[in-house]
C-alpha positions as CSV (number, residue, x, y, z in Angstrom):
1,A,-8.9,6.2,10.9
2,P,-6.6,8.2,13.2
3,L,-4.2,5.3,14.0
4,G,-3.7,4.5,10.4
5,A,-3.2,8.2,9.5
6,D,-0.6,8.6,12.2
7,R,1.2,5.5,11.1
8,F,1.3,6.7,7.5
9,Y,2.5,10.1,8.5
10,N,5.4,8.6,10.5
11,L,6.3,6.2,7.7
12,V,6.4,9.0,5.2
13,K,8.4,11.3,7.5
14,N,11.0,8.5,8.0
15,G,11.4,7.8,4.3
16,F,9.8,4.3,4.4
17,Y,7.9,4.7,1.2
18,D,10.8,6.1,-0.9
19,D,11.6,3.7,-3.8
20,V,8.7,1.4,-2.9
21,R,7.0,-0.6,-5.7
22,F,3.3,-0.8,-6.5
23,F,3.6,-4.6,-6.4
24,R,-0.1,-5.5,-6.8
25,V,-2.1,-3.4,-9.3
26,L,-5.5,-4.9,-10.1
27,D,-7.6,-3.1,-12.8
28,G,-10.9,-2.1,-11.4
29,F,-10.0,-2.9,-7.8
30,M,-6.9,-1.3,-6.2
31,A,-3.2,-0.5,-6.3
32,Q,-1.2,-1.9,-3.4
33,F,2.3,-0.9,-2.2
34,G,4.2,-0.5,1.1
35,M,6.7,-3.3,1.3
36,S,10.2,-1.9,1.7
37,G,12.7,-2.4,-1.0
38,D,15.3,-2.9,1.7
39,P,14.7,-6.2,3.6
40,A,16.4,-4.8,6.7
41,V,14.0,-1.8,6.9
42,G,11.0,-4.0,6.2
43,G,12.1,-6.4,9.0
44,V,12.0,-3.6,11.5
45,W,8.4,-2.8,10.7
46,R,7.1,-6.3,10.2
47,A,6.3,-6.9,13.9
48,A,5.0,-3.3,14.5
49,Q,1.3,-4.2,14.1
50,L,-1.2,-1.5,14.4
51,K,-4.5,-1.8,16.3
52,D,-7.6,-1.5,14.1
53,D,-9.4,1.8,13.6
54,P,-13.2,1.9,13.6
55,Q,-14.9,1.9,10.1
56,K,-16.1,5.4,9.6
57,Q,-15.6,5.8,5.9
58,S,-16.3,3.6,2.9
59,N,-13.6,2.4,0.5
60,K,-14.5,4.8,-2.3
61,R,-12.6,5.5,-5.4
62,G,-9.3,7.3,-4.5
63,Y,-9.5,6.4,-0.8
64,V,-6.3,5.1,0.8
65,T,-6.5,2.1,3.2
66,F,-4.0,-0.1,5.1
67,A,-4.0,-3.8,4.0
68,H,-4.1,-6.4,6.7
69,A,-4.0,-10.1,7.3
70,G,-6.7,-10.1,10.0
71,P,-7.7,-8.1,13.1
72,N,-5.0,-5.8,14.4
73,T,-2.3,-6.8,11.9
74,R,-1.8,-3.6,9.9
75,T,1.8,-2.6,9.4
76,T,3.1,-0.8,6.3
77,Q,1.2,-2.0,3.2
78,I,-1.5,0.3,1.9
79,F,-3.7,0.4,-1.2
80,I,-5.6,3.0,-3.2
81,N,-9.0,2.1,-4.4
82,F,-9.6,2.4,-8.2
83,Q,-13.4,2.2,-7.7
84,D,-15.9,2.1,-4.9
85,N,-15.1,-1.1,-3.0
86,A,-17.8,-1.0,-0.2
87,G,-17.5,-4.7,0.1
88,L,-14.2,-4.2,1.9
89,D,-15.9,-2.1,4.7
90,A,-17.3,-5.1,6.5
91,Q,-13.9,-6.8,6.3
92,G,-12.3,-4.2,8.5
93,F,-10.5,-2.0,6.0
94,P,-11.1,1.6,7.2
95,P,-9.7,4.3,4.9
96,F,-7.3,6.8,6.5
97,G,-6.9,9.2,3.6
98,Q,-7.9,10.2,0.1
99,V,-6.1,11.0,-3.2
100,V,-7.3,14.6,-3.8
101,T,-5.1,15.3,-6.8
102,G,-3.3,12.9,-9.1
103,M,-5.8,10.1,-9.3
104,D,-5.3,10.3,-13.1
105,I,-1.7,9.2,-12.4
106,V,-2.8,6.4,-10.1
107,D,-5.1,5.2,-12.9
108,K,-2.0,4.8,-15.1
109,L,0.0,2.6,-12.8
110,Y,1.3,-0.5,-14.6
111,S,-1.2,-3.4,-14.2
112,G,0.1,-5.7,-16.9
113,Y,1.2,-8.5,-14.6
114,G,-2.5,-9.1,-13.7
115,R,-4.1,-11.0,-11.0
116,N,-2.3,-14.3,-11.6
117,N,1.2,-13.0,-11.7
118,V,1.6,-10.8,-8.6
119,P,5.0,-10.8,-6.9
120,N,5.6,-13.2,-4.1
121,Q,5.4,-11.2,-0.8
122,G,7.8,-13.6,0.9
123,R,10.5,-12.9,-1.7
124,I,9.8,-9.2,-1.5
125,T,10.4,-9.5,2.3
126,T,13.7,-11.3,1.9
127,E,15.1,-9.9,-1.4
128,G,13.4,-6.5,-1.6
129,N,13.7,-4.4,-4.8
130,A,16.5,-6.7,-6.2
131,Y,13.8,-9.4,-6.7
132,L,11.2,-6.9,-8.0
133,Q,13.6,-5.2,-10.5
134,K,14.7,-8.6,-11.9
135,E,11.4,-10.4,-12.1
136,Y,8.9,-7.5,-12.4
137,P,10.8,-4.7,-14.1
138,K,7.7,-2.8,-15.3
139,L,6.4,-2.0,-11.8
140,D,5.8,1.6,-11.1
141,F,7.2,3.0,-7.8
142,V,7.1,5.9,-5.4
143,K,10.3,7.9,-6.0
144,K,10.0,9.9,-2.8
145,A,7.1,10.3,-0.5
146,T,6.6,13.7,1.3
147,I,4.1,15.4,3.5
148,E,2.6,18.5,2.1
149,P,2.2,21.4,4.6
């Protein structure tokens, strides 16, 4: 998924994922992150929708994929698959990367809020990390994202 990989590269290079929370971690499914903790930064990217990439890989364990809300709506949110989720392939979720080391760390991300108590994405958009730190203090986060040479 070259468009997704390019977007991710640029977001990481520009520090977008620094201090970003894993706000939706669902055991046996995936860990989702990619909403800026700074509402001003998130607002800049909200309208920067990315065209879809063709589906060339399956959503296997450890594969990294952009979330979307329909065709051509990818922006900054991504998820890491905890298991093989081939059912996502027909829904237009092409992976753009893979966790090659550290999947044991991904497996330990805090998932205690469960499926029925995920943060409100509207509030993340408007309040950022202030909301998440107050209402969901146990969320794990990316301290600093970097590109390895």
